[in-house]
C-alpha positions in Angstrom: 195.0 143.2 -6.3 196.1 142.3 -9.9 194.0 139.1 -10.5 195.6 136.1 -12.1 192.5 135.8 -14.3 189.6 138.2 -15.2 186.2 137.4 -16.7 184.5 140.3 -18.4 181.1 140.0 -20.1 180.6 142.9 -22.5 177.5 144.3 -24.2 177.8 142.2 -27.3 177.8 139.0 -25.2 174.9 140.3 -23.0 172.9 141.1 -26.2 173.6 137.6 -27.6 172.5 135.9 -24.4 169.4 138.0 -24.2 168.4 137.2 -27.7 168.7 133.5 -26.9 166.6 133.9 -23.8 163.9 135.8 -25.7 163.9 133.2 -28.5 162.7 130.5 -26.2 165.3 128.1 -27.7 167.7 127.9 -24.8 168.9 124.3 -25.1 171.1 123.0 -27.9 170.1 124.9 -31.1 171.4 127.3 -33.8 173.8 129.1 -31.6 175.6 125.9 -30.7 175.8 125.0 -34.4 177.3 128.5 -35.1 179.9 128.0 -32.4 180.8 124.6 -33.8 181.2 126.0 -37.3 183.4 128.8 -36.0 185.6 126.5 -34.0 186.0 124.1 -36.8 187.3 126.9 -39.0 189.7 128.2 -36.3 191.0 124.6 -35.9 191.1 123.9 -39.6 189.2 120.7 -39.2 186.1 119.2 -40.7 184.1 118.8 -37.5 183.7 120.5 -34.1 181.3 118.9 -31.6 180.2 121.1 -28.7 179.8 119.5 -25.3 179.0 120.7 -21.8 182.6 120.8 -20.5 186.2 120.0 -21.3 186.3 116.8 -19.1 183.3 115.3 -20.9 185.0 116.1 -24.2 187.9 113.9 -23.2 185.6 111.1 -21.8 183.5 111.1 -25.0 186.4 110.9 -27.3 188.1 108.1 -25.3 184.9 106.1 -25.2 184.1 106.6 -28.9 187.6 105.5 -30.2 187.8 102.2 -31.9 190.4 100.8 -29.5 190.3 97.8 -27.1 188.6 98.5 -23.8 191.1 98.3 -21.0 194.0 99.3 -23.2 196.5 101.8 -22.1 196.8 105.6 -22.7 200.0 107.4 -22.2 199.7 111.0 -21.0 201.3 113.6 -18.8 201.5 113.5 -15.0 201.8 117.3 -14.9 198.3 118.4 -15.7 194.9 119.2 -14.2 193.4 116.0 -12.8 190.6 116.0 -15.4 193.0 114.4 -17.8 193.5 111.4 -15.5 189.8 111.4 -14.4 188.6 111.2 -18.0 190.9 108.3 -18.8 189.9 106.3 -15.8 186.2 107.0 -16.4 186.5 105.8 -20.0 188.0 102.5 -18.8 191.6 103.0 -19.8 194.8 102.0 -18.0 197.0 105.0 -17.6 200.8 105.3 -18.0 202.8 108.5 -17.7 205.6 110.0 -19.8 207.9 112.6 -18.3 207.9 116.2 -19.5 210.3 118.6 -21.2 211.3 121.2 -18.6 211.0 124.2 -21.0 207.6 123.4 -22.6 206.2 121.4 -19.6 204.8 118.9 -22.2 205.5 115.3 -22.9 207.6 114.5 -26.0 208.1 111.7 -28.4 211.4 110.9 -26.5 209.8 110.7 -23.1 207.0 108.6 -24.5 209.5 106.2 -26.1 211.2 105.8 -22.7 207.9 104.4 -21.2 206.8 100.8 -21.5 204.5 100.9 -24.6 203.0 97.4 -24.3 199.2 97.5 -24.5 199.2 101.1 -25.5 196.4 102.1 -27.9 196.3 105.9 -27.4 198.6 108.8 -26.6 197.1 111.9 -25.0 199.5 114.8 -25.0 198.5 117.8 -22.9 199.1 121.3 -24.5 199.9 122.8 -21.1 199.5 126.5 -20.3 198.5 127.2 -24.0 201.5 125.7 -25.8 201.3 122.7 -28.1 203.4 119.6 -27.4 205.7 118.6 -30.3 202.9 117.1 -32.3 205.0 116.6 -35.5 207.2 114.1 -33.7 204.4 112.6 -31.6 202.1 112.2 -34.6 204.8 110.4 -36.5 205.4 108.2 -33.5 201.7 107.4 -33.1 201.4 106.5 -36.8 204.4 104.1 -36.6 202.9 102.4 -33.6 199.2 102.4 -34.7 198.2 104.6 -31.8 195.2 107.0 -31.7 195.9 110.6 -30.7 193.7 112.5 -28.3 194.9 116.1 -27.7 194.1 117.5 -24.3 193.9 121.1 -25.6 191.8 122.4 -22.8 194.1 125.5 -22.4 195.2 125.9 -26.1 192.5 127.6 -28.0 194.1 128.9 -31.2 197.6 127.6 -30.4 199.7 126.5 -33.3 202.5 124.0 -33.9 204.5 124.4 -37.1 201.6 126.1 -38.8 198.9 123.6 -37.8 196.3 124.4 -35.0 195.9 122.6 -31.8 193.2 120.0 -32.2 194.1 119.2 -35.8 196.6 116.4 -35.2 194.1 113.9 -33.7 190.9 114.4 -31.8 191.2 117.7 -29.9 189.5 118.4 -26.6 189.0 122.0 -25.5 187.5 123.5 -22.4 185.5 126.7 -22.2 185.6 126.9 -18.4 185.3 130.4 -16.8 189.1 131.1 -16.6 190.0 129.9 -20.1 191.1 132.3 -22.9 187.7 131.7 -24.4 184.9 130.9 -22.0 181.2 129.9 -21.9 181.2 129.5 -18.1 181.2 125.8 -18.5 181.5 124.1 -21.9 183.8 122.3 -24.3 184.3 121.3 -27.8 185.9 118.3 -29.7 187.7 118.7 -33.0 188.3 116.0 -35.6 188.7 115.2 -39.3 187.4 111.7 -38.7 183.8 111.6 -40.2 182.9 108.4 -38.4 184.2 109.5 -35.0 182.4 112.8 -35.3 179.2 111.0 -36.1 179.5 108.7 -33.1 180.3 111.7 -30.9 177.2 113.6 -31.9 175.0 110.6 -31.2 176.7 109.8 -27.9 176.4 113.3 -26.5 172.6 113.2 -27.3 171.5 110.2 -25.3 172.6 107.9 -28.1 169.9 109.3 -30.5 170.5 110.1 -34.1 167.0 111.5 -34.3 164.3 111.8 -31.7 163.7 108.3 -30.1 166.0 106.7 -32.7 168.6 105.2 -30.4 171.7 103.7 -31.9 173.9 103.3 -28.8 173.9 103.7 -25.0 174.6 107.4 -24.8 174.5 110.3 -22.4 173.7 114.0 -22.2 176.8 116.0 -22.9 175.0 118.8 -24.8 175.9 122.5 -24.7 173.1 125.1 -24.5 172.5 128.0 -26.8 173.0 130.3 -23.8 176.5 129.0 -23.4 177.2 129.3 -27.1 176.0 132.9 -27.1 178.6 133.7 -24.5 181.4 132.1 -26.5 180.6 133.3 -30.1 181.7 136.9 -29.7 184.9 135.8 -28.0 185.7 133.5 -30.9 185.3 136.3 -33.3 188.1 138.1 -31.3 190.3 135.1 -30.6 193.2 136.4 -32.6 193.2 139.7 -30.7 192.8 138.0 -27.3 195.7 135.7 -28.0 197.8 138.5 -29.4 197.3 140.5 -26.2 198.4 137.6 -24.1 201.4 137.0 -26.3 202.4 140.7 -26.0 202.0 140.6 -22.2 204.1 137.4 -22.0 206.8 139.0 -24.1 206.9 142.1 -21.9 207.1 140.0 -18.7 210.0 138.0 -20.2 211.8 141.2 -21.1 211.3 142.7 -17.6 212.4 139.5 -15.9 215.3 138.6 -18.3 218.0 139.4 -15.8 216.4 137.7 -12.8 218.6 134.6 -12.6 216.7 133.2 -9.5 213.8 132.2 -11.8 213.3 130.5 -15.2 210.9 132.4 -17.4 208.7 130.5 -19.9 209.3 130.3 -23.6 207.5 129.4 -26.7 209.2 126.3 -28.3 210.5 126.7 -31.8 207.7 126.4 -34.4 205.0 127.1 -31.7 202.6 129.9 -31.3 201.9 130.0 -27.6 198.5 131.5 -26.5 199.6 131.9 -22.8 196.6 130.6 -20.9 199.1 130.7 -18.0 202.5 132.5 -17.7 204.4 130.1 -15.5 207.9 130.8 -14.0 210.1 128.3 -12.1 211.6 129.4 -8.8 215.2 128.0 -8.4 217.1 127.1 -5.3 219.1 130.4 -5.7 216.0 132.3 -4.7 216.2 134.0 -1.3 212.7 132.7 -0.6 211.1 129.3 -1.2 208.5 128.9 -3.8 205.7 129.0 -1.2 207.3 132.1 0.4 207.4 133.8 -3.0 203.7 133.2 -3.4 203.0 134.7 0.1 205.2 137.7 -0.8 203.4 138.3 -4.2 200.0 138.0 -2.6 201.0 140.6 0.1 202.1 142.9 -2.7 198.8 142.6 -4.5 199.9 140.3 -7.3 197.5 137.3 -7.9 199.3 134.1 -8.5 198.8 130.3 -8.3 200.4 126.9 -8.5 199.2 125.0 -11.5 199.7 122.2 -10.4 200.8 121.5 -6.8 201.1 117.7 -7.3 201.5 115.3 -10.1 198.1 113.9 -11.2 198.7 110.4 -9.8 200.1 111.6 -6.5 196.7 112.3 -4.9 195.7 109.7 -2.2 192.5 108.8 -4.1 194.5 107.4 -7.0 197.1 105.4 -5.0 196.6 101.7 -5.3 194.3 102.0 -8.3 195.3 99.0 -10.5 194.6 101.0 -13.7 197.0 103.8 -12.8 200.8 103.2 -13.1 202.7 106.0 -11.2 205.6 105.9 -13.7 208.8 107.5 -12.6 208.9 111.0 -14.1 211.9 112.8 -12.4 211.6 116.1 -14.4 207.9 116.5 -13.7 208.5 115.6 -10.0 211.0 118.4 -9.8 209.1 121.0 -11.8 205.9 120.6 -9.8 207.8 122.0 -6.8 209.1 125.1 -8.6 206.2 126.5 -10.6 204.2 129.7 -10.0 201.8 131.1 -12.5 201.5 134.9 -12.8 198.8 137.2 -14.5 199.1 137.3 -18.2 195.5 138.0 -19.3 194.5 140.5 -22.0 193.2 143.1 -19.5 196.5 143.9 -17.9 197.9 147.4 -18.3 201.5 148.3 -18.8 201.6 149.5 -15.2 200.3 146.1 -14.1 203.0 144.3 -16.0 205.7 146.4 -14.4 204.2 145.9 -11.0 204.2 142.1 -11.4 207.8 142.0 -12.6 208.9 144.3 -9.8 207.2 142.2 -7.2 208.8 139.0 -8.5 212.2 140.6 -8.6 211.9 141.6 -4.9 210.4 138.3 -3.9 213.3 136.2 -5.1 216.2 138.6 -4.1 
């Protein structure tokens, strides 16, 4: 089986973790500070605040923004449910903008098509490793007085018109096990806002500025030095990791360029895509349905998955929630029935890539 994702822990990571364990300082400490400094440099921002996962990164930012409680956030319906969960937990009303069918991201145009009354915040999702059109969205947000929270959980090192993901507003990244950069569980928040960064550091640490000096009702969102030690060697190699994924995506696009039964993914103009997922769309002209294609690929030893099988607000647990508006999003509603993600990770061989492409070709013809 060619896995859709692979986690490999090398000797450098093992040595770093062992050093932390032997130091006796295994909670938040110097390794977390080192990871924060590295990620701030990668993202070209003043501050990076490490937390225990990508969901709490979103929750913390949304709670620490200076916006009215109960105001509305506009986001994407085509995302992992953590995006919606975080907004609900932070006390926001949620409204959805439709997506662009090539980038899978919301745009300034789809945002403008939504009722913007009561909106304080826009939360674009840089899906699959590609930034939304943040130049236009940032201009739109400034004109309307909105805060920007980037759900960049899948976009470590991604760029938009020369600026990194997480540098347009408050960026929220995940280090979950399957991400391009992993600490097992973990996350980080990026920002150039000194006051927001200060509030976030206090909030993640039980509301303490110093030991027993409480300044707010906080929580424990801290990362451990063990987690940081896993991530630091990967951050040193982030350019190579992303370049390998980009090369694999280019190869798959070339090998599948004549397969008209699918739509292959692209990097939008001005974007540097880091390919957390390589996601094709299966069209009606395919000889097999989307679900049948998945069965065929699995039988042929090609790992694949649907990210995501439903729009975030379509789950039963969210229906009837007065704070969630299931806005009509016709493009997202169609795309969610077409997508399949294929392996694109940095450990694939040339033979793997040819096997994946061959299986896809046979599946849809």
